[in-house]
N, C-alpha and C positions, 0 to 999 in steps of 0.2 A: 435651824429649827425655830430660834428664835425671833427669825424674821418672817416666817409664819405664822407664828403668835402675834406679833405686831400686826400683822396686816388682817388676822381675823378679829383682833379687838378694835379695827377700826382705826388705829395710828400706824401710820407707815414708817419705815426705818427713815425714811429721807427726811420726814418730819421730826422723828425721834432724835436725827442727828443734828438737824437744824436747831432744836431746842436746847440741845447740849452744847453745840457750838454757840450759842447767844449767851446763855448763861455764862459759859466759860468767858468770854468777851466782858460781860456786865462784870463778873468777877475780878477780873485782871484791873479792868479802869477802876472798879471802886478801890482795889488796893495801891493803885497809883496815885488816884485824887487822895487816899487817907495818907498816905506817904509824904505828899506833898503839903496836906494841910498841916501834918504834924512837925514838918522841916519848918514852916512859916510859923507854928506857935513855938518852936525850939528859939527859931532867932529872934523873936520878939520878946520873948523872956530873956534871953541873953542881953539883948540891948536894954531891956530894962533893970539890970544888973542882977539878976539871980534867979535861981528856980528853973535853970536847964537841966541839973540833974534830976529833978523830978519829973521835968517833963518826959525826959529821955525814958525814965522808969515806966511811967505811964504808957508809953509807947510800946516799949517790950514788954510788958502785961498784955495789951490788945495782940501784938504780933501771936504771943505764946497761947492766949485765948484762941486765935484763929486757927493756930496749928493745932491745938488738940480737937479741933472740932473736925480736922483733916484726918487727924489719926484716929479717931473713931472709928471711921469708915474704911481703913484698909485692912488686908489681912493681916493674922499674927503675923506670917514670916516677913512680910514686907514691914512692918512696925519693928521687930528684930532688926533687919536691914537700916533703919531709920535710926533706930539708938544706936547702932555702931558707926553711922554717920557722924550723927550727932555728938558723941564722944570723942571720935578723931577730930571735929570740929572744933570742940572745945578744948580739948588740948593745942592745937595749933593757935586758937585766939590767944590763949592765956600766956602759951611762950612767945607769943609776937609782941605782946603787951609788956611782956617781963623785959623783952630787949628794947623795946621804945623807951621804957624807964631808966634803963642804963645808960642810953645814948644821951652824951654830952654835947649839946648844939655847936658849941665852939669848936670842939674836938672835929664833928661832922664837917664844918667850913673849914679847917685846919687841912681835914686828909682832901675836901675837894678842891680846894686852892692848890693843894700839893700836884694834885693829879691832873690838875689844868695846866699846872706849870710845864711837869713831864711830856704830859702830852704836846704843848707848844714848842720846846724842844726838839722832841722826835720830829716833828712835823718841820721846823726851822732846819734841820739837818737833812732831812730829805729834800728841801726844797733850796737848800742853802748851798748845795754842790755846783761849782763852778765848771766851767767849759775848759778845755785845754786851750792855753795860748795858742794866737793863731800860728806861732813858728813853730810850736809841737802839733802838727797834722798829725792823725793817725796814721799808721804805717802798716802795711800789709802783713799778715801771720807770716808768710813766706819769706819776706825780707826780714823779720826779728828773727827766726830761726835759723836764717842763712848766717847769721855773724856769729 
């Protein structure tokens, strides 16, 4: 019925789909270029010795503003789903950041070194097995069992 309405109003379904696809591609490109621009600004501010936190907050505010524009257009049921996903994501990110703050870089290096040494020893054990001496040629199982 929507296709019929679109055709009778002078706009074909194909033209509407094309317009939607082009709008989506433009939005995606703009979001990508905005992210690159913000990253460049952050790096410039960091190299100049400050202000990266302020730049990150500005970028976060812009992303939140874009998100709110999108949220206004979705149904209440989907908003509930979005809120649920956002709550779970917030918990995961918060716990991850807490984990990073507890990580001592020296301890991480010690653990990596220990793991590397143990792995090397295990591999050396696998490859370091020697072949039997030439005088000790393998015997058939029947010979061994008959003695």
